[in-house]
Residue, then its C-alpha position, 0 to 999 in steps of 0.5 A: m517528528g510526530a508520533f506517526a512520522s514513521p508509519l506515514l513515511a513508510a506508507a508514503l514510500l510504499l505508495g511511491l513505489a506502487g505508483a512508479v511500478k504502475v508508470v513503468r509496467p501497467a499490465a498487472t494493474r490493468v488486469a486487476l482493474r478490468t477484473a474489478g469492472l473498472p476502466s483499465q486503459a494503459w494511459g489511465v493506469r500510468a496517470l494513476g501511477v503519476v498521481e501516486v508518486a506525486f502524493a508520496a512526494v508531497a508526504v515525504a517532502a513536506a508531510g503536514r496535514l496535506g501530505a498525510a491527507l493525500v496518503a490517507v485518501s490513497y489508502l482508503g481508495f486502495a481498501w475500497f478497490s481491494r474489497r471490490l476486486e476481492r468480491a469480483s474475483r472471489g479472492t483469486a485475482d492479483c491486486g496489481c499493486f506492485g506489478s509482478s510482485s502482487a498477490p491474491v487480494g483478500p482480507v489482508h489487503v483490505g485490513v492493511n490498507l485501512v490500517l495505513a489510512a488510519c495511521a495517515l489520518a492520525s498523522a493529519a490530526w497530529p501533523t509531522d514534519g517532512i523528511a528534512s527534519v529527520g536530521e534534527t533527531r538523535w544520531a542524525g536520524l539514522p535509527f529512525l530511517f532504518l526502522t522506517a525502511l524496515l516498516t516499509w519492507m514489512i508492509y510490502v511483505s504483508l501485501t505480497v508474500l503474506p497473502a500468497t502464503l495464506a492462499a498456498a496454505k489454504a490450497a494445500a490444507p486437507a479437506t475437512g469433514a471426511s468421514s472416519 
């Protein structure tokens, strides 16, 4: 296992989840694409979802330079899209990443996507093995799998709950600059 195995696997799992949601329920992504001024046909969203699932499968099963590069390209694309959607909607549109679990797109989305892309690029530079090699680690890989699942959940929360919480806090904040 390489140093970036867990971040790569977490990013790939999240990529696969997002892709599966797009295949099953493309509506939220269609709205996000339309808001960003991009083609938004249901078949195109589903095709994008299939590609995301395929990229994730390669990264999980084989990892290596190819799997890491596919994940990196995906997250660089997500960062670009997040920034485009943020500018088009002034930060009010949902990202469409995870169906109804999406959140308002903003700097958090862009930053998280760039960090995940950087981790995947690092994993491409220092390749790691696929999921099959986890069993060769201490305690049959259970601590690694647990921590990777935790990391995946934390990234998911940072893309869904955190932006929604920040938007709610911003909306509830009292106006500054009131005269005394």
